[in-house]
N, C-alpha and C positions, 0 to 999 in steps of 0.2 A: 474742805475744798470749796472753792468759789467757782461760779460759772464764768465763762469768758464774757467780758463786756461787749456791748453791741454798738456798732457805729451805723446808725440808721441814715446818716446824712451823706455818707460817701457814695459816689456814683462811679460806674465804670468809665464814664466820659472823663471824670477827673483823673482817674488812674491812667487812662490812655494819653491824656494831654501831658501830665507831668507827675509821675508817682513818687519821685524821690523826696520832696519835702513831706509828703504824707507818710512815707515809710520812716523817715527820720523822727517824726513826731510819734509814730507808733512804737518804735524801738524804745523811746524814752518814757512813754506814758502807758501804752497798752500793747505790749509786744505780742500778746496772744489775744486776738480780737475777732468777734463775729462780724462779718460783712454781708448783710442780707442781699445787697446788689449782686454779689457773686455766689450766694448760697454756700458759703464756705467760712471756715475759721482760718484766719491768716496767721501764719507764724513768721515773724520778721527778724528774729535773732538767729545768728549763725549757728549757735550751739543747738537750737531747736531744729532748724532745717536739716542740719547734718545728722542729728540723731534719728529723725524720721526717715530720711532717705536710706540710712544704713540698716534699718530694721524692717525688712519686708514682711516679717511675721506679724508684728503689731500694726504695721502701716502698709496696707495693701495698695498696689497700683490700680486695682480693679475698682475704679470710681464709678458708682452707679449713676451719678448725675453729670458725668462728663459730656460735653458736646462733641467730643472726638469721634465717638462711635457713629453718630449721625453724619458728621462731616466726611468721614472716610468710608461710610457704608460698610463697616467691618469692625469686629472686635480685634483691634491691632495688638501687636506685642507690647506697645507702650502701656497697655492697660491689663497686662497679664503678669503673673508671678511664677516663681518656682521653675519647675522643669518645662512647663509649657512656654514660658517666656524665654528660657535659656535655649530651647530647641529652635525657636523661630529666630532669635537673635543670632545664634551661631550659624544658621543656615546661610547667611550672607556675610558673616564677619570676615572671611578671608579676603574679600574684595577691599576691605578697609585696613588690612594689616600693614604694619610698617614695611615688611618684606615685599609685599606685592606693590605697595606704593613706590618703593625704590626700583623694583625690577620692571614693572609694567607701566607706571604712570608718571614718574617724576620728569622724565624727558618730555613727555607729552604736555605736562603742566607748563613747563618752561616755553615750549613752542607756542602753546595757546596764549600764554601771557604776552609773549612777544608779538603775536599776531594782533591781539586786541589793542596793545599799546601803539602799534603801527597805525591804527585807525584814528588815533587822537591827534587833533591839529595843534601844533605848537604855536604859542603866541595868542591863543584865544581862551575865552572863558568857557568851560565845558562842565556839564553836570556829570561828575564821575559816577554818581549813583546809578544813573540810567545808561551811561555810555560805557562803563567799565565794570563796576562792582557787580551789578546784577547779571549782565550777559556772560561775563567770564565765569562767575560761580555756576551759572546754568550750564555752560558748555563743558566745564570740568566734570560736573556731576553727571551729565548725560553720558559721558564716556565711562565713568565708574560704574554706572548702573546698567550699561549696555543699551542705552537709548540713543545711540549716535545719530539716528535718522531724525530725531525730534529737534525742532528748531529752538533757539534761545527764547523767543517770545512765548511759545507754548509752554516750555519748561517753567518760565517765570510766572506765567498766568496760572498754571496749575498749582504751583507752590503757594502763591498768594491766596488763591481761592481756598485751598486746604487749610492754610493758616487762619484765614478769616473764619472759617467754619469751626476749627478746633478751639479758637478763642472766643466763640460766640456764647459767652456764659449767660447772656440774657435770653438766649434761645429765640432770637428774632428769626423770622421765616426766610427773609431774602438771602442771607449768607448760605443757608442750607439749600435753597433752590439753585444757587450757583454751584455749590459743591456737588449736588446731585448730577448736574449737567457735566461737570468736569470729570467726575468718576466714570460716567458712561463713556466719555471721550477717551479717557486713559485706558479703560478696559479694552476698548476696540483697538487702540494702537498697540497695546501690549500683545494682544492675540496675534497681530501680524508679525511680531518680532520673534515669537516662539520658534518657528521653524528654523530661522537662521541660527539661533543660539544652540539649538539641538544639533544642527548639522555642523556648526563650526564653534565648538566650545572655546571659551576664553575665561579670563579672570574678572570679568564684569560680574556684578551682583546677580543680574538676571540669569546669566549663563551658569554661574555656580549653583544657583538654587535649582534650575531646571535639570541640570545634569548630575545632581547629587545621587549618591548610591541609595539613600533613603530620603527622597524629597518630601518636603512639607506639602500640604495640599495647594493646588494652583490658586485658590482663592486667597490663601495666606501669602503666597509668593507675590501676588499682585498687591496685597495690602502692605507687605514689606517695602515694595518699590515705592508705593505712595507715601509711606512714612518717611522714606529717604528723600523724596522730592519735597515734602512739606518742610522738613528741617534742614535738608542738605544744601538748599540755596540761600535761605534767609540768614543762616548762621554765618557762613563765610562772607556773604555779601554785606551784612550789617556790621560784622567785625571789621572788615576792611575799611568801610566808610567811617566807622567810629574811630579807628586808629589814625586814619589820615586826618580827620578833624582834630583829634587830640594832639597830634604832632605839629600840625600847622598852626594851632593856637598856642603852642608852647615851643617856640622856635629854639630856645636854648636846649631843651630836651631833644629836639630833632637833630641838632648838630652833634650832640653827644651820642645819640643812637647811631648816627652815621659813623662817627669816629670809632666807636666800639663795635660797630656792626651788631648792635644789640636788638635786632629785629624780633627775635623770639621774646625778649623781655617786653618790647612794645606790644606784641600780640597779647601776651598774658595780661598786661595792664589794661588794654583796651576792652577785653571781654570781662574783666573784673569790674571796670568802671561802668560800662553799660552792657549788661549781660544780654546777648541776643535772645535767649530764652529766659524770660524773667521769672516765671512761676510754674509750679507743678502741683498736681493734686495727689493726695493719698487718703485712703479710707481707714479709720480706726477699726480694728477687728474685734476689740473688746473694750469694755469700760476701762478707762485709765486716767491718769492725771499727768500734766506737764507743768512743772514749777507751781504746783498748788492750784492749777486750773483744771476743772473737770472736763474730760473729753469723753462723751458717751459713745458706746459702740455704734458703728454705722455712720458717724459724722464724717464729713469730708473736710480734710485739712488742706490748706494751700501753703506750700513751702515757697516763700518769696526769696529766691536766691538773689534777685536784684537788690533786695534789702540786706541780705546776709553778706553780700560782697562789699557793702559799705558799713558794716557793723563796727562801731567804735571799739568794741572789745577785741576785734581782730585787726582792724585796719586804721591806723592813725591818719586823720584827715582823709577819710575814705571818699569824700565827695569830690576830691580833686583828682585829675589825671596826673600821675607821676610815675613814669617808667622806672625810676630808680628808687622807689620806695622799698622799705624792708620787706623782703619776700615772705609772704604768708599764703598758704594755699587758698585759692578762691573756689567758689562753687558754680561757676558759669557752666561747666559741663556736667553738673550734678555729681552724685557719688552713690555708692552702693551698686546693686545689680543693674540699675538703669543708667549708669554712667554713660554719657554720650558715646555711641559707637563710632561716630565720625570724627572724634577728637584728633586722631593722628592726621587725617586728611586736612582738617582746618589748620592745624599748626604747620603742616608742611606747605600747603598751598599759600596761605596768607602770610605766615611768619617767615618762612624760608625762601619763598619765591616771589609772590606778588609785591610785597612791600619793598624789598631791595631793588627789584627791577623797575618799579614805578619811580622811586626817588632817584635812581641812577639815570633814568631816561629824562626826567624833568626835575633837575636839582633846584631850579628856581621856582618851583610850583608854589602858589600862594592862595590863601583863602581870604579874599579881600573884605568880605562882609560875613563874619561868622553868625551874626544875628539873623541872616537870611536862611540859615539851615533850619529845617523843620524836623522836629523829633516827634515820634508817635509810637504808641503801643503799650498795652498792659501785659498780655501773655507773652508776646514777642515784641521787641523794641529795637529801634535804630533810627537813623536819619532817613527822611524821605527824599532828600536832595542833597547835593554836595557841589555847589558851583565854585570851581577853582580855576585860577588862571594858570595855564601850562607854560612853563618857561624852563 
């Protein structure tokens, strides 16, 4: 067996700016590689990332060097395995179930989408990232979680602070200072909402967890809500912005999507092309090897689903946005026990509701300067702006 090669030159700043050429080179030359800047061994091939995620016995989610525990001030379900993980995940799973989405949330999603579209001025250039994608994702999530009273700005701010902290692999102090302040603020707000949800139970995540027959501890209820805030805004927000960009820069595909009403296919291609959650960590529970590379017990691996989703072995011309490519399962929502709990919400809100309503309302929408769109992110990635002309 050989040890994994080491890339001493790679920086987190390079990965944040544009990781895809780096991952393409890694897949070809060093698919399993130590990256000291992240204190992890990167796995960039789809077969490796899938194998690791599917085996929680050999590859534990309990990563001892994760910044997530510091960012959330909790040992969250994202870093737990087995029954402990299952219990906390299932505590709020009903709020995300397809049945509850249909019975409790779908009509509200449509109303909220219409309300936010009504605010957009026709005939002007508008940044859809700040004026639609972020606020609408925040408002929908607030209702799902039972945080109706919390404003869009606070939901988005909390989410970004938690994401910045969870992705702070260099352990800089400033992101953690901000996450400490946000955690204290969230805890105080959640405490004020507990009496209402106990007095008036509903199918929101907070209400379901508070009123369970055998509830998980309050500290973990709050941690679950924070995990949902951290991932539940950026994922649909960035997916929506990415898909809009992909369709507007490929007008022939956009017309065919409209003709076929293939909005679900557009959604799946968007999250494959630029995975909102780009990477995840797992810890090797014993000495093992992957394709002849030695993996010592206790080493932290990073599964790069952003790279797996463009792996040439699975996806022909994976660097391109192509709604009508040959369908191959992607890994944007992970796999195994930690498969994204909010996948049904994302598919329903973005694919079934937001996209068709947006393009129906503004059929002549255009992205006049694609080069002005700024993309960023290593652990979580998406556009930071989306200036489109609405028509």
